[in-house]
C-alpha positions in Angstrom: -6.4 -3.1 7.6 -5.1 -0.7 10.2 -4.1 2.9 9.4 -0.5 2.0 10.2 -0.3 -0.7 7.6 -1.4 1.7 4.9 1.3 4.3 5.7 4.2 5.1 3.5 6.9 5.9 6.0 10.4 7.2 5.8 13.3 6.4 8.1 14.2 9.0 10.7 17.1 9.5 12.9 16.9 9.2 16.7 16.0 12.9 16.8 13.2 13.3 14.3 13.5 16.5 12.4 10.0 16.9 11.0 10.1 20.7 10.7 11.4 20.4 7.2 8.8 18.0 6.1 6.4 20.1 3.9 4.8 19.8 0.6 4.6 16.0 0.6 1.6 13.8 0.1 -0.1 12.8 3.3 0.3 9.1 4.0 -2.3 8.6 6.7 -5.7 7.3 5.7 -8.5 9.8 5.4 -10.9 9.7 8.4 -14.1 7.7 7.7 -16.7 10.4 7.0 -19.5 7.9 7.6 -18.3 7.0 11.1 -21.1 7.2 13.6 -20.7 9.4 16.6 -22.4 6.8 18.8 -20.4 3.7 19.8 -21.5 0.3 18.5 -21.3 -2.9 20.4 -17.7 -4.1 20.9 -16.4 -6.7 18.4 -14.7 -9.9 19.4 -11.2 -9.9 17.9 -9.6 -13.1 16.7 -6.6 -14.5 18.6 -4.3 -13.2 15.9 -5.7 -9.7 16.1 -5.3 -9.7 19.9 -1.7 -10.8 19.6 -0.8 -8.1 17.1 -2.7 -5.1 18.5 -0.9 -3.7 21.6 -2.5 -3.0 24.9 -2.4 0.7 25.9 -1.7 2.1 29.3 -2.1 5.9 29.7 -0.8 7.5 33.0 -2.0 11.1 33.2 -0.9 13.3 36.0 -2.5 16.6 37.1 -0.5 19.9 36.8 2.9 18.2 36.4 5.6 20.4 35.1 8.7 19.1 33.4 11.0 20.0 36.3 9.5 17.2 38.4 10.7 14.4 36.1 14.1 14.5 37.9 12.5 13.1 41.0 11.0 10.0 39.2 13.6 7.2 38.7 11.0 4.8 37.1 9.9 7.5 34.6 13.6 8.2 33.8 14.1 4.5 33.2 11.0 4.6 30.9 12.7 7.4 29.0 15.7 5.1 28.4 13.5 2.3 27.4 11.4 4.4 25.1 10.7 7.8 23.4 10.6 11.3 24.9 8.7 14.1 23.0 10.3 17.4 23.7 7.7 19.6 21.9 4.5 18.1 23.3 2.0 20.8 24.2 -1.5 20.9 25.5 -4.3 22.7 23.7 -5.3 24.7 26.8 -3.2 24.9 30.0 -6.2 24.2 32.2 -7.5 20.8 33.5 -10.9 20.3 32.0 -10.3 21.8 28.5 -7.1 19.8 28.2 -8.8 16.5 29.3 -11.7 17.1 27.0 -9.3 17.6 24.1 -7.5 14.4 25.0 -10.7 12.4 25.2 -12.1 13.8 22.0 -9.0 14.4 19.9 -10.3 17.9 19.3 -9.2 21.5 20.0 -11.3 23.5 22.6 -12.9 25.5 19.8 -14.5 22.2 18.6 -15.2 20.6 22.0 -16.7 23.8 23.3 -14.9 23.2 26.7 -12.8 26.2 27.7 -13.1 26.2 31.5 -13.5 23.9 34.5 -16.9 25.1 35.5 -19.9 27.1 34.2 -21.5 27.8 30.8 -18.4 27.1 28.7 -16.7 24.3 30.6 -16.8 21.4 33.0 -18.2 17.9 33.0 -21.8 19.1 32.9 -21.4 20.9 29.6 -19.3 18.0 28.2 -22.1 15.6 29.1 -25.0 17.7 28.0 -23.4 18.2 24.6 -23.3 14.4 24.2 -19.5 14.5 23.9 -19.1 11.3 25.9 -20.8 9.3 23.1 -17.6 9.5 21.1 -14.2 9.4 22.8 -11.1 7.3 22.6 -12.8 4.9 25.1 -15.8 4.3 22.8 -13.3 3.9 19.9 -11.4 1.2 21.6 -14.3 -0.6 23.1 -15.9 -0.8 19.6 -12.5 -2.2 18.3 -12.8 -5.0 20.8 -10.6 -3.7 23.6 -11.4 -4.1 27.3 -11.3 -0.6 28.7 -10.7 0.8 32.2 -10.6 4.2 33.8 -9.0 5.0 37.2 -8.9 8.4 38.9 -9.7 12.0 37.9 -12.2 12.4 35.0 -13.4 15.9 34.3 -13.9 18.9 36.7 -17.5 18.9 38.1 -17.8 15.1 37.8 -18.8 13.6 41.2 -19.0 9.9 42.2 -22.7 10.4 43.1 -24.8 12.6 40.9 -28.3 14.0 40.8 -28.8 14.2 37.1 -28.6 10.5 36.5 -31.8 9.6 38.4 -29.8 9.6 41.7 -27.6 6.8 40.4 -23.8 7.0 40.2 -22.9 7.8 36.6 -20.5 5.8 34.4 -19.8 7.3 31.0 -20.0 5.3 27.8 -17.1 3.2 26.6 -15.7 2.0 29.9 -15.8 -1.6 31.0 -14.2 -0.8 34.4 -14.8 2.6 36.0 -13.2 3.9 39.2 -13.5 7.7 39.3 -13.3 10.4 42.0 -14.6 13.9 42.3 -13.0 16.6 44.4 -10.4 14.1 45.7 -7.4 16.5 45.6 -6.5 15.9 49.3 -5.9 12.2 48.4 -7.6 11.3 51.7 -11.3 11.4 52.8 -12.7 11.0 49.3 -15.2 8.8 47.5 -14.9 6.8 44.3 -17.6 5.6 41.9 -16.5 2.0 41.5 -18.6 0.6 38.6 -21.7 2.3 39.7 -21.2 1.9 43.5 -19.9 4.8 45.6 -17.2 3.7 48.1 -15.8 6.1 50.7 -12.2 6.2 51.8 -10.8 7.8 54.9 -7.6 9.0 56.5 -5.7 5.7 56.9 -2.3 5.5 55.2 -3.7 2.7 53.0 -6.4 5.1 51.8 -3.9 7.3 50.0 -5.5 7.8 46.6 -2.5 7.3 44.3 -1.8 3.9 46.1 -5.5 2.9 45.8 -5.5 3.7 42.1 -2.3 1.8 41.6 -3.6 -1.4 43.2 -6.9 -1.2 41.2 -5.1 -0.5 37.9 -2.7 -3.4 38.5 -5.6 -5.7 39.2 -7.2 -4.5 35.9 -4.0 -5.5 34.0 -3.9 -8.9 35.6 -7.6 -9.7 34.9 -7.5 -8.3 31.4 -4.4 -10.2 30.5 -6.1 -13.4 31.5 -9.0 -12.8 29.1 -6.7 -12.8 26.0 -8.3 -9.6 24.8 -6.3 -6.4 24.2 -7.0 -3.8 26.8 -6.7 0.0 27.2 -6.7 1.8 30.5 -6.2 5.4 31.7 -4.9 6.0 35.2 -5.4 9.7 36.1 -3.8 10.8 39.3 -4.7 13.9 41.3 -1.1 14.4 42.1 0.7 16.8 42.0 -2.3 19.2 42.0 -2.8 21.5 45.0 -2.9 21.0 48.0 0.1 18.8 47.0 -0.5 16.0 49.4 2.3 13.4 49.4 2.0 9.8 50.7 2.8 9.8 54.5 5.8 7.6 53.9 7.2 10.2 51.5 6.5 13.3 53.6 10.1 13.8 54.8 11.8 13.4 51.4 13.9 16.2 49.8 14.5 18.3 52.9 15.3 21.9 52.0 14.2 21.5 48.4 13.1 24.8 46.8 11.6 26.0 43.6 14.4 26.1 40.9 15.6 29.7 40.6 15.7 29.7 36.8 16.4 32.9 34.9 12.7 33.7 34.6 12.2 33.4 38.4 10.6 36.6 39.8 11.4 38.4 36.5 9.1 40.0 34.0 9.8 39.7 30.3 11.1 42.8 28.5 8.1 44.5 26.9 5.7 42.2 28.8 2.0 42.1 27.6 -0.4 44.5 29.3 -1.8 42.0 31.8 1.7 41.1 33.1 3.6 44.3 32.6 2.6 45.9 35.9 2.8 42.7 38.0 4.6 43.3 41.3 7.6 41.3 42.3 7.1 38.2 44.4 6.9 38.8 48.2 8.9 36.8 50.7 5.7 35.1 51.9 4.9 34.0 48.3 8.5 32.7 47.8 8.5 30.7 51.0 5.0 29.3 50.3 6.1 28.2 46.8 9.3 26.6 48.1 7.1 24.5 50.4 4.7 23.7 47.6 7.4 22.6 45.3 8.8 20.3 47.9 5.4 18.8 48.4 4.9 18.4 44.7 8.1 16.5 44.4 7.2 14.3 47.3 3.7 13.6 45.8 5.3 12.5 42.5 7.3 9.8 44.3 4.1 7.8 44.8 3.1 8.4 41.1 6.6 7.1 40.1 6.2 4.1 42.4 2.8 3.4 40.7 4.4 3.6 37.3 7.1 1.1 38.3 4.4 -1.2 39.8 2.2 -1.0 36.6 5.2 -1.9 34.4 6.2 -4.8 36.8 2.6 -6.1 36.7 2.6 -6.0 32.9 5.8 -8.1 33.0 4.4 -10.5 35.5 1.2 -10.9 33.5 3.3 -11.7 30.4 2.1 -8.8 28.3 4.8 -6.2 28.7 6.1 -6.8 25.2 2.6 -6.3 23.8 1.8 -3.1 25.7 2.5 0.6 25.0 2.8 2.7 28.2 2.3 6.5 27.8 3.0 9.0 30.5 1.9 12.7 30.4 0.1 15.5 32.2 -3.0 17.6 31.5 -1.0 20.8 31.8 2.1 22.3 33.5 2.4 24.8 36.3 4.5 28.0 36.8 5.9 28.6 40.3 7.6 32.0 40.5 8.5 32.4 36.8 7.6 35.8 35.4 6.8 37.0 39.0 3.7 34.8 39.0 2.8 32.8 42.1 1.7 29.1 41.6 -0.7 28.8 38.6 -1.2 28.0 35.0 -3.3 29.1 32.0 -0.5 31.1 30.3 1.1 30.4 27.0 4.6 30.1 28.6 6.3 26.8 28.2 6.0 26.3 32.0 2.3 25.8 31.5 1.8 24.3 28.0 5.0 22.2 27.3 4.6 19.1 29.4 6.1 15.6 29.6 5.1 13.0 27.0 7.0 9.7 27.4 6.2 6.4 25.9 7.7 2.9 26.0 6.9 -0.7 25.1 5.5 -2.4 22.1 6.8 -0.9 18.8 8.4 2.1 20.6 12.0 2.9 19.7 14.2 2.9 22.8 16.3 5.9 23.9 14.7 8.2 21.3 14.1 11.9 21.5 11.5 13.3 19.1 11.4 17.0 18.3 8.2 16.9 16.2 5.3 19.1 17.3 2.8 16.9 19.1 -0.4 17.9 20.9 -2.9 16.2 23.2 -5.4 16.1 20.3 -3.1 13.5 18.8 -3.6 10.8 21.4 -7.1 9.7 20.4 -6.1 9.0 16.7 -2.9 7.3 18.0 -4.9 4.9 20.2 -7.2 4.2 17.2 -4.2 3.6 15.0 -2.6 1.2 17.5 -5.9 -0.7 17.7 -6.1 -1.1 14.0 -9.1 1.2 13.7 -9.8 4.5 12.0 -10.2 7.6 14.1 -13.6 9.3 13.7 -14.0 12.1 11.3 -14.4 14.6 14.1 -10.9 14.1 15.3 -8.5 17.1 14.8 -5.2 15.3 15.6 -2.9 12.9 13.9 -1.5 9.5 14.9 1.9 9.6 16.4 2.4 5.8 16.0 5.0 6.3 13.3 6.9 8.7 15.5 6.9 6.1 18.3 8.6 3.7 16.0 11.3 6.1 14.9 9.7 6.9 11.5 8.4 10.1 10.1 5.1 10.7 8.2 5.5 12.5 4.9 3.5 15.5 6.4 3.4 16.9 9.9 2.4 20.1 11.5 4.9 22.9 11.8 2.9 24.8 14.4 0.8 23.9 17.4 -2.3 25.7 18.7 -3.1 26.9 22.2 -6.4 28.4 23.2 -7.5 30.1 26.4 -10.6 32.0 27.6 -11.1 34.4 30.4 -10.7 32.6 33.7 -13.7 31.4 35.6 -14.8 33.3 38.7 -16.3 30.4 40.5 -14.6 29.9 43.9 -15.6 26.2 43.7 -13.2 25.8 40.9 -10.0 24.0 42.2 -8.0 26.3 40.0 -9.7 29.5 41.1 -7.4 32.4 41.9 -8.6 35.2 44.0 -6.1 37.6 42.5 -7.1 37.9 38.8 -3.9 39.8 37.9 -2.2 36.4 38.0 -4.3 35.0 35.1 -4.1 36.2 31.4 -7.2 37.4 29.5 -8.5 35.5 26.5 -5.8 34.6 24.0 -4.9 32.3 21.2 -1.3 31.2 20.6 1.0 29.5 18.0 3.9 27.4 19.2 6.6 26.1 16.9 9.8 24.3 17.7 11.5 27.8 17.6 9.0 30.5 18.7 5.8 31.3 20.6 3.3 33.9 19.2 0.3 35.1 21.3 -2.6 37.3 20.4 -4.7 38.6 23.4 -8.2 39.8 23.3 -7.1 43.3 24.3 -4.9 43.6 21.1 -1.5 43.0 22.7 0.9 40.4 21.4 3.8 38.3 22.4 6.5 36.8 20.3 9.4 34.8 21.9 12.2 33.3 19.9 12.9 30.4 22.1 15.9 29.3 20.1 17.8 32.3 21.5 15.6 33.0 24.4 14.5 29.7 25.9 13.2 31.2 29.1 11.0 33.6 27.2 12.2 36.8 28.7 12.3 39.1 25.6 9.0 39.8 23.9 9.9 40.7 20.3 6.4 41.3 19.1 7.1 45.1 18.6 10.0 44.2 16.3 7.9 42.2 13.8 7.1 43.6 10.5 3.5 44.3 9.6 3.6 41.6 7.0 4.9 39.0 9.5 2.2 39.9 12.0 -0.4 39.5 9.2 1.0 36.1 8.3 1.0 34.9 11.9 -2.5 36.3 12.6 -3.9 34.6 9.5 -2.3 31.3 10.5 -3.7 31.6 14.0 -7.2 32.3 12.7 -7.0 29.3 10.4 -6.1 27.0 13.2 -8.7 28.4 15.6 -11.4 27.6 12.9 -10.1 24.2 11.7 -12.1 21.1 12.1 -11.1 17.5 11.2 -7.6 15.9 10.9 -6.8 17.0 7.3 -8.1 20.6 7.7 -6.2 21.0 11.0 -3.0 19.5 9.5 -3.2 21.9 6.6 -3.8 24.8 8.9 -0.9 23.7 11.1 1.5 24.0 8.2 0.5 27.6 7.3 3.7 29.3 8.7 7.2 28.4 9.7 
């Protein structure tokens, strides 16, 4: 019996107000404490099981901020057809830690992945720690799903590796594997295609998003023909720097500039120490970011085209009504806000509050959900949809009831964000030469109303986003000693939690 079938659910309105849901008995099944970390051989589902368990398509972009949704008509149509989560946050606003959390369903303090490179981050550490032996891919393959991966995996992963006996490496759990390395230019790259490295050049047909789109559509078609349920992740390199659009889109949006929102080139009042002395943006920085923003919008057109193509392929294959399509990003990006040039890694909403949109089988149409959802929730969600139980190591909760317009009896009231001092490796695609643009180590709480941050240097931030949505008034100095102690205790509890129930309890410690 699936987790979902054992839930006691309550009806919810189109906007799901979960913030008031406290003190109720949890209705999700307890994780199986005996679950093995190593995947077993996939089981062969019956025809009935295949018909009732939906296919899952995850489209994950790279560094996409919410202000790019407006340039994506297919994504906006998907919002109309499905559900939009307004309070979806990533556990760390940096590529590799966020992707590791998604794969594992764990916060960075449990994955051990805090950076893109080096001794506390990157693919090599993820692999050496045996993390790949238990991911949402191994969960679903064990549950009888056909699995496919297309695009960007983890930072430091390369199509051809030296640690695998000189053979191209394919992680456990994936039946179909098409992954790149440093393919951010979207041209002149290589892909590991099921253990064979194939190189692509500069022809227009080599544009990476288009190549991934074609291969993913083929996976849908061939998977649908097998009668087995399938799950696939398509992870684009767009709109990450250097922001390369498809050639046919390179003249779109002439004159487009970075939105001049209230936080543009403006420091918050009582800014934290690392930001307080930051200089205003220069004319050169502003002009460069205007160009970058236009390129980002252009590059998202090909991603949107791919999204439309994938949904059309699902329809043509006759499986659209049995498929859940989920769209998101690994983190956001600030561009001029708070006087910062293009970057991420802060606890501002520009960096941590990213799109999460779902449509398809069992997903309520035209719904906006305000519940606090994090990237650690996707792994248990996929397991739930597949009729399986998420492993005991998982920190998140299934959002399947929320997709259906229902509310679990308990849900978190606060989300966790973790960040460690930035890497200094120039090989890191997110390396910034000017360290003043990147915050020091911090942990943060984010609720539907406020953001609270504690830095390693002892400084704090507190923004009441209900009255200050652009986070321009740091109110930390106005908090009482008792409130600071309460928030600090809640933060420490979350940064130490492990497992779904423990992290759910810790995520309800404050309001």
